[in-house]
C-alpha positions as a printed Julia matrix, in Angstrom:
130×3 Matrix{Float64}:
 -12.32   -2.41    0.01
 -12.61   -3.1     3.88
  -9.51   -3.53    5.98
  -9.39   -7.68    5.78
  -9.99   -7.77    2.09
  -6.76   -4.73    1.59
  -4.71   -7.11    3.7
  -5.81  -10.1     1.86
  -5.0    -8.49   -1.56
  -1.88   -7.01   -0.65
  -0.49  -10.05    0.87
  -2.05  -12.12   -2.25
  -0.16   -9.9    -4.61
   3.16  -10.48   -2.56
   5.48   -9.27   -5.16
   3.06   -8.07   -8.09
   4.28   -4.62   -9.17
   1.69   -4.29  -11.91
  -1.35   -2.99  -11.89
  -3.03   -0.5    -9.67
  -4.06   -0.53   -5.91
  -7.07    2.26   -4.57
  -6.68    4.48   -1.69
  -8.23    2.34    0.73
  -6.05   -0.96   -0.33
  -3.13    1.43    0.14
  -4.13    2.91    3.54
  -5.67   -0.28    5.13
  -2.56   -2.07    4.48
  -0.36    0.74    5.82
  -2.59    0.44    8.99
  -2.05   -3.14    9.22
   1.75   -2.62    8.79
   1.75   -0.21   11.73
  -0.28   -2.35   13.88
   1.58   -5.62   13.07
   5.16   -3.98   13.27
   4.18   -2.52   17.1
   3.04   -6.09   17.99
   6.55   -7.4    16.38
   8.32   -4.86   18.74
   6.31   -5.59   21.89
   7.31   -9.14   21.24
  10.68   -8.16   21.19
  10.57   -6.14   24.35
   8.64   -8.69   25.98
  11.18  -11.36   25.38
  14.54   -9.54   25.49
  13.97   -6.13   26.54
  15.22   -4.3    23.27
  14.13   -4.76   19.65
  15.67   -8.05   17.94
  14.41  -11.15   16.04
  10.93  -10.71   15.86
  11.22   -7.03   14.35
  13.79   -7.89   11.83
  11.95  -11.01   10.4
   8.89   -8.65   10.44
  10.85   -5.92    8.13
  12.37   -8.53    5.81
   9.12  -10.49    5.23
   7.0    -7.28    4.79
   9.6    -5.09    2.59
   8.71   -6.77   -0.54
   4.6    -6.58   -0.19
   4.82   -3.1     1.04
   7.15   -2.04   -1.7
   4.46   -3.5    -4.4
   1.38   -1.64   -2.7
   3.48    1.43   -3.19
   4.23    0.97   -6.78
   0.66   -0.16   -7.7
  -0.73    2.84   -5.79
   1.56    5.47   -7.87
   0.47    3.27  -10.7
  -3.58    4.34   -9.75
  -1.99    7.96  -10.11
  -0.51    7.14  -13.52
   2.98    7.57  -12.37
   5.85    5.24  -12.72
   6.91    3.25   -9.8
  10.13    5.06   -9.91
   8.84    8.02   -8.35
   8.94    6.31   -5.2
  12.99    7.24   -5.42
  11.46   10.79   -3.91
  11.47    9.22   -0.56
  15.08   10.27   -0.61
  14.76   13.72   -0.84
  14.27   15.26    2.56
  10.87   16.8     3.2
   9.24   17.66   -0.24
   9.89   14.14   -1.41
   7.89   12.22    1.32
   5.38   15.27    1.26
   4.9    14.88   -2.4
   4.51   11.28   -2.26
   1.88   11.44    0.62
  -0.19   13.86   -1.19
  -0.27   11.6    -4.46
  -1.19    8.57   -2.02
  -4.15   10.73   -0.68
  -5.51   11.88   -3.87
  -7.95    9.72   -6.12
  -6.31    7.8    -8.95
  -6.85    8.56  -12.7
 -10.71    7.77  -13.22
 -10.98    4.82  -15.84
  -8.39    2.83  -17.24
  -4.52    4.36  -17.55
  -1.51    2.86  -18.98
  -1.06    0.62  -15.66
  -4.37   -1.07  -15.84
  -8.21   -0.48  -15.27
  -9.5     1.59  -12.33
  -9.57   -0.55   -9.18
 -12.78    1.27   -7.85
 -14.45   -0.03  -10.85
 -16.87   -2.96   -9.97
 -17.71   -5.87  -12.56
 -20.77   -3.78  -13.62
 -19.54   -1.54  -16.11
 -20.33    2.12  -15.05
 -20.73    1.6   -11.65
 -18.26    2.72   -9.04
 -17.62    0.54   -5.65
 -19.26    1.87   -2.81
 -21.42    4.28   -4.76
 -25.29    4.08   -4.27
 -27.13    2.79   -6.9
């Protein structure tokens, strides 16, 4: 999945907490969030000299889709979305989550759905050479 497809998928699944998200979908959307959040901050600083309205609107608008892709990424690792609550445990929680987000999801289907890397052709993984 490329950058544009990942952003389109995540925004299209705005509040979809079911299913699975591949590593590329998650990390490209995280990159999009960082870039667009920075742009919102630059707009705020340029217009008022401090963080303000654009940043607040951005955070409110992007909270649900970012949470949804996090839950779907955890589902890809065959973990419940409730594991995201580890974020509240200093140091070890965020580190463990980043490790899970970086690892490949469970191959094949799991209790949360089909492998997002599997293409429409059975037995062929997206991005692999034929």
